[in-house]
C-alpha positions in Angstrom: 19.6 17.0 -10.5 20.5 13.9 -8.4 18.1 12.2 -6.0 19.2 9.2 -3.9 16.7 6.8 -2.5 17.3 4.6 0.5 14.6 1.9 0.3 13.5 -1.7 -0.4 14.3 -2.2 -4.1 11.9 -5.1 -4.5 8.8 -3.1 -3.3 6.5 -1.9 -6.0 6.1 1.4 -4.1 9.9 2.1 -4.4 10.0 0.9 -8.0 7.2 3.3 -9.0 8.8 6.3 -7.3 12.3 5.8 -8.8 10.9 5.0 -12.3 8.7 8.1 -12.2 11.4 10.5 -11.1 13.7 9.1 -13.7 11.1 9.7 -16.3 10.8 13.3 -15.1 14.5 13.9 -15.8 16.1 13.3 -12.4 19.4 11.4 -12.0 18.2 8.7 -9.7 20.3 6.5 -7.4 18.7 3.6 -5.4 20.6 2.3 -2.4 19.2 -0.8 -0.8 19.7 -4.0 1.3 16.7 -5.6 -0.5 17.7 -6.4 -4.2 15.1 -5.8 -6.9 13.0 -8.5 -8.4 12.3 -9.2 -12.0 8.5 -9.0 -11.7 8.8 -5.3 -10.7 11.4 -4.0 -13.2 13.4 -0.9 -12.5 14.2 1.6 -15.2 17.7 0.9 -16.7 18.7 4.5 -16.1 18.4 4.1 -12.3 21.7 3.4 -10.7 21.3 0.6 -8.1 23.7 -0.1 -5.1 23.4 -3.1 -2.9 24.8 -2.5 0.6 27.1 -5.3 1.9 25.4 -6.2 5.2 21.9 -7.7 5.3 19.1 -6.6 7.6 18.5 -6.3 10.5 22.2 -5.9 11.5 22.7 -4.1 8.2 20.6 -1.2 9.4 23.6 -0.4 11.7 26.6 -2.1 10.1 26.1 -0.3 6.7 26.6 3.1 8.2 30.1 3.8 6.8 29.3 2.2 3.5 26.3 4.5 3.1 28.3 7.6 4.2 31.0 6.9 1.6 28.5 6.1 -1.1 26.5 9.3 -0.5 29.8 11.3 -0.5 30.6 9.8 -3.9 27.2 10.3 -5.4 26.7 13.8 -3.8 22.9 13.9 -4.3 20.8 17.0 -3.9 18.4 15.0 -1.6 18.3 11.7 0.1 14.7 10.3 0.2 14.5 7.5 2.8 11.6 5.1 2.8 10.4 3.5 6.0 11.0 5.1 9.4 12.2 2.0 11.3 14.8 0.0 9.5 16.0 2.3 6.7 15.2 5.2 8.9 17.8 4.0 11.4 20.5 3.7 8.7 19.5 7.1 7.3 19.9 8.7 10.7 23.3 7.1 11.3 24.5 8.4 7.9 24.0 12.0 9.1 23.2 13.1 5.5 21.3 16.4 4.8 18.9 17.2 3.4 16.9 14.1 4.0 13.2 13.4 3.4 11.8 10.5 5.3 8.7 8.8 4.0 6.7 7.0 6.7 4.9 3.9 5.2 2.6 2.7 8.0 3.6 -0.3 10.0 6.7 1.6 11.0 4.6 3.9 13.1 1.4 1.8 13.7 3.1 -1.5 14.7 6.9 -1.2 15.2 6.9 1.1 18.2 4.5 -1.0 20.1 6.5 -4.2 19.9 9.1 -3.1 22.5 10.1 0.0 24.4 13.5 0.1 22.7 11.8 0.1 19.3 9.8 3.1 20.3 13.0 4.9 21.3 14.6 4.1 18.0 11.5 5.4 16.1 11.5 8.6 18.0 15.2 9.2 17.2 14.6 8.3 13.5 11.7 10.8 13.3 13.7 13.8 14.5 16.7 13.0 12.4 15.4 13.9 8.9 14.8 17.4 7.7 11.3 16.7 6.3 8.7 13.9 6.7 6.0 12.8 4.3 3.3 10.1 4.7 0.4 8.8 2.5 -2.6 9.5 4.7 -3.9 12.0 7.3 -4.4 9.2 9.8 -0.7 8.3 9.4 0.3 11.9 9.9 -1.7 12.0 13.2 -0.1 8.7 14.3 3.4 10.0 13.4 2.9 13.1 15.4 2.2 11.0 18.5 5.9 10.2 18.7 7.6 13.5 17.9 7.0 17.3 18.1 8.4 18.7 14.9 9.2 22.3 14.0 8.1 21.7 10.4 4.8 20.3 9.0 4.5 16.7 7.9 3.5 16.6 4.2 0.7 14.2 3.1 1.4 12.9 -0.4 -0.9 9.9 -1.3 0.5 6.9 -3.1 -1.7 7.3 -6.1 -2.9 5.0 -8.9 -2.1 5.1 -12.5 -5.6 5.4 -13.8 -4.5 4.6 -17.4 -3.6 1.1 -16.2 -6.1 0.7 -13.4 -9.4 1.2 -15.2 -12.6 -0.8 -16.2 -11.7 -3.4 -18.8 -14.1 -5.0 -21.2 -14.4 -8.8 -21.6 -12.6 -9.7 -18.3 -15.5 -10.4 -16.0 -17.5 -13.7 -16.3 -21.2 -12.7 -16.4 -22.2 -16.1 -15.0 -20.3 -15.4 -11.8 -20.5 -13.0 -8.9 -17.0 -12.6 -7.6 -16.0 -11.3 -4.2 -12.3 -10.6 -4.1 -9.4 -9.3 -2.1 -5.7 -8.5 -2.8 -3.9 -8.8 0.5 -0.9 -10.3 2.1 -2.1 -13.4 4.0 -1.2 -12.2 7.5 -3.3 -11.8 10.6 -3.5 -8.0 10.4 -5.2 -8.1 7.0 -8.4 -9.9 8.2 -8.7 -12.4 5.4 -10.2 -15.0 7.8 -13.1 -12.6 8.5 -13.7 -12.3 4.8 -13.9 -16.1 4.4 -16.3 -16.2 7.4 -18.4 -13.5 5.8 -18.4 -15.2 2.5 -19.6 -18.5 4.1 -22.5 -16.5 5.6 -23.4 -15.1 2.2 -23.2 -18.5 0.6 -25.8 -19.9 3.0 -28.3 -17.2 2.2 -27.6 -16.7 -1.5 -30.4 -17.7 -3.8 -29.3 -16.0 -7.1 -28.7 -17.6 -10.4 -25.0 -16.6 -10.7 -22.2 -18.8 -9.3 -20.6 -17.3 -6.2 -16.8 -17.1 -6.2 -14.2 -15.9 -3.6 -10.9 -14.9 -5.1 -8.0 -14.4 -2.6 -4.9 -12.8 -4.2 -1.7 -12.8 -2.2 0.8 -15.0 -0.3 1.6 -15.1 3.4 2.2 -17.2 6.5 -1.6 -17.9 6.9 -2.2 -19.4 3.5 -2.6 -23.0 4.7 -4.6 -22.0 7.7 -7.0 -19.9 5.6 -7.4 -22.8 3.1 -8.3 -25.1 6.1 -10.8 -22.5 7.3 -12.5 -22.4 3.8 -12.7 -26.2 3.9 -14.1 -26.1 7.5 -16.8 -23.6 6.5 -17.6 -25.6 3.3 -16.7 -22.9 0.8 -13.5 -24.4 -0.5 -15.1 -25.3 -3.8 -16.1 -21.6 -4.3 -12.7 -20.2 -3.1 -9.6 -19.7 -5.2 -6.3 -18.8 -3.7 -4.4 -17.2 -6.6 -1.1 -16.6 -4.8 1.2 -13.8 -5.6 0.3 -11.7 -8.7 2.8 -9.2 -10.2 1.6 -5.7 -9.9 1.5 -5.4 -13.7 -1.3 -8.0 -13.7 -3.3 -6.7 -10.7 -5.6 -4.5 -12.9 -6.8 -7.5 -14.9 -7.4 -9.5 -11.7 -9.4 -6.7 -10.2 -11.6 -6.5 -13.2 -12.7 -10.0 -12.5 -14.2 -8.8 -9.2 -17.8 -7.8 -8.7 -16.9 -6.5 -5.2 -13.5 -5.8 -3.7 -13.1 -6.3 0.1 -10.4 -5.0 2.4 -11.2 -5.5 6.0 -7.9 -5.2 7.7 -7.3 -4.8 11.5 -4.7 -2.2 10.7 -4.2 -0.2 7.5 -2.2 3.0 7.1 -3.6 4.0 3.7 -5.3 1.5 1.4 -3.6 1.3 -2.0 -5.6 -1.9 -2.8 -8.8 0.0 -2.2 -8.1 2.9 -4.6 -6.8 0.5 -7.2 -10.1 -1.4 -7.1 -12.1 1.9 -7.1 -10.0 3.1 -10.1 -11.2 -0.1 -11.9 -14.9 0.9 -11.2 -15.4 -1.7 -8.5 -17.4 -1.1 -5.4 -15.5 -1.6 -2.2 -16.2 -2.9 1.3 -13.5 -1.8 3.8 -13.1 -1.9 7.5 -12.9 1.2 9.8 -9.2 0.6 10.4 -6.6 3.3 10.0 -6.6 5.1 6.7 -9.3 3.0 5.0 -12.1 5.4 5.8 -10.1 8.1 4.0 -10.2 6.2 0.7 -13.8 5.0 0.8 -16.8 7.3 0.9 -19.3 5.3 2.9 -22.5 4.8 0.9 -21.1 6.4 -2.2 -18.0 4.4 -3.3 -18.6 1.5 -1.0 -19.3 0.5 2.6 -17.2 1.0 5.7 -17.8 -1.9 8.2 -16.5 -2.6 11.7 -13.2 -4.5 11.7 -13.3 -8.2 12.8 -17.0 -8.3 12.1 -17.9 -10.9 9.4 -21.6 -10.4 10.0 -21.5 -6.8 9.0 -19.2 -7.6 6.1 -21.6 -10.2 4.9 -24.5 -7.7 5.1 -22.5 -5.3 2.9 -21.8 -8.0 0.4 -25.5 -9.0 0.3 -26.6 -5.5 -0.3 -24.3 -5.2 -3.3 -25.3 -8.7 -4.6 -29.0 -7.7 -4.5 -28.6 -4.4 -6.3 -26.7 -4.2 -9.6 -27.7 -0.6 -9.9 -26.0 0.2 -6.6 -22.9 -1.7 -7.7 -22.7 0.3 -10.9 -23.3 3.7 -9.1 -20.7 3.0 -6.5 -18.2 1.8 -9.1 -18.5 4.9 -11.2 -18.4 7.1 -8.1 -15.3 5.3 -6.9 -13.4 5.9 -10.1 -14.3 9.6 -10.1 -13.2 9.8 -6.5 -9.8 8.3 -7.4 -9.4 10.6 -10.4 -10.1 13.6 -8.3 -7.9 12.7 -5.3 -5.4 9.8 -6.0 -4.4 10.0 -9.6 -0.7 9.0 -9.8 0.6 11.8 -12.0 -0.9 14.5 -9.8 0.4 12.8 -6.6 3.9 12.4 -8.1 3.8 16.1 -9.1 3.1 16.9 -5.4 6.2 14.9 -4.4 8.3 16.6 -7.1 7.2 20.0 -5.8 8.3 19.0 -2.3 11.7 17.9 -3.7 12.2 21.2 -5.4 11.2 23.1 -2.2 13.6 21.2 -0.1 16.5 21.5 -2.6 15.9 25.2 -3.0 15.9 25.7 0.8 19.2 23.8 1.1 21.0 25.3 -1.9 
C-alpha cells in the first residue's frame, strides 16, 4: 500500500513518521521543498522527491509538479503535514483522499499575522478529507477556523520509550542541573528561565554546583548569552547549541529538572521526552503543556512569563530529592500510559486504514 507524505523532510517529526510507516510495510513516498539532513537519517526504502521551486513561492508554483508526481505515484493516501505552507500546496493539488496534520504554529500563530493568512488557513482546513492534530487544545484551536462535517482526530506525537529512558552513569552527582531543550526564539520563554535561574542562584545554599544547560539554536542566542552575563550567571550557564535528536536522550539524562516555559506551545514533545527519562518537569500554562504535565504529580505548571513562580518551582525540587524521584517515576509512567510511540503510531495506522477503506 502506497502512502505519500507532503512535508518538511528535515524535520525529525516527518522523519519519524516516514521511517515508522516504512517499517510497518507501507510503500512510502516523501515529497518536499525542504531536503533531508544527515543528522536525521531517512530510511533508504523511502522514495524522496524534491520539488523544483523553493518556499514560500513554491507553495503555489509547485502545484502542477505535485499533481503530475501524485498521478505517477498513485498513492492510496496523501498525508500532508502543516496546515499553512504545505497545506496550501496540498489544497491546490486537489488530490483525494488527503489527511492533513496540523502542527501548532500553523493554527496558533500563522492566522493572526494577517487577514489574508487567516483566509488561506480557512481554505486549507476545508480542503482535506480528514484532519489530525497532536493535542486536544490544538483540536479546539483548529475548530475556531472551520466547521467540519467529520471529527478531528487527536493522535499524539509520542516518544520512543526504549530510547528515552533513565540512563545510568550520565548525571554528575556533584551538580544540580536545570535544563531546557528549545529553539532560542521569543515564544519559547528561555529568557524567563535565565531570570528564574538567577533568582535561584541568589538563594541557593546547597553543596552541589548549580548548572543551567540550554540546548538549541535560534535568533536570540547572543541576546540570551548577554542576559546570562548581565544577571551574573554566565559561569553557571552552558549553551550547547543544536543537538541531533539521536543524542537528546543522553542530554536529558544530565538534567535534574527540565523546564519548558513557552509563551505558546501546541503540544510539548520536549516535555514528554524529559518525563520519559524520569525527569521532573516545570512547564508553563501555555497551550498543550498542561495536557502533558500532571501538576503536582509529574511536575509543576507555572504561569507563563513569570520567572518568580518558575524559580519557586525549581527551589521546591532542589530542596526535595524525594519529590524529584517521585515526580520522575510518575512522569515516566504517565508517558508509558499515554504517549508511547508505538501505540500512537498504531493509532495513526488505524486512521490510515479507515480512510483508505472508505475511499476504496
